[in-house]
N, C-alpha and C positions, 0 to 999 in steps of 0.2 A: 357694111359688107363684111362678112366673116366666112372664111374658108370657102370662097367662091359661091356663097349662098347670099342672096340679097335679103338679109334679115332686116326688115324695115324698122327704123327707129320709131318706137311707139309715140314719142313726143316730137316727131318731125315738124309738126305745125308750130311748135314752140322753139325750134332750133334754126338758127340762121348764121351765116358767115358773110361778112362784107369786106372784100379786099379793096384797100385804098392805095392810091398811087404813091403815097409816101412810105410804103413798105410795111404798113400795119394791117392787121385784120382785126375786126371787132364783130360782135354779134351776141347771140344767145345760145346757150348750150342745153336748153330744155328747162332750166329753172333760173339760172343766173346769167348775167352779162359777163363777157370776157374781152380781153385784148391780148394781142401777141404781135411780135415782129415776124414778118414772113419774108423769106428769101427764095427767089426763083433762080435756078441756074440750069439752063437746058431743060432736061426732062426731070429735074430734081427740085423738090420744094422742101423747105424745112421751116419749122416754127421755133422761135426763141422767146424766152421771157414770158411764156403764157401765164396769165393770172386772171383770177376772177375779179371783177370790179364791183360786184354786188354779192351779198351773202344771205340769200333767202332760202327758206325751206319750202318745199312744195310736194306734190304727189310723189309717192315712192318710185313710180316708173320713170318720171322725169328726172329724179335725182340719180337713178341708176344709169339712164341714158347720158346724163351730164357727166358723170364720173368716167364713163367709157370714152366719150368724146374728148374730155380733158386729158386723159391719158394718151390718146392718139396724138394730140397736139404736141406732146413731149417727145415724139419719135420723128425721125426723118421719113418722108414718104416720097415715092415716085408718083408722078401724075402723068396723065395723057388726056388730051382733049378728044372728045368724041363728037363727030358731026351729026350722028343720028339722034342722039338724045339732047344735044345742045348743052352738055354739062362737062364737068371735070371729074375724072376718076383718079383717086389717089390710092396707090397700093403700097403697103409697108415693104420697104426694100430690105428688111432684115429677116424675112421669112421665105419659105419655099414659094416659087411661083405657082405651085399647085395648091398651096394652102394660103391664098392671098387674103389679107385683111386690110381694111382701109376705109375710106370715106367716098361717098358719091355726092357731088354737088349738082343741083339742077337750078337753072336760073328762075327767078321769080319775075313774073310779068305783071304790070299794072293794067289789069283789064277791067 
């Protein structure tokens, strides 16, 4: 999500976040695997010690999406749950509310 526009990540099918009860988040950022510590406090979430756990190269678009997602992990984000979409929206808390940037997570179901 960039500037209130839902700019879909081109490598979304290759991107995933899995939040664990022990306070970590793992997943894929379009090309490489990652891990980070995650802290939830009320409506605020922050990531610490984000690092890539693999170092592969892949399609240019995936690498670009990965770089953007990795940079987002390094910032604090506000989040809110939405009942309609069944997901989590995280908005950057350091920018204007009218120019929101952030991430949108939608649950994956095993169908």
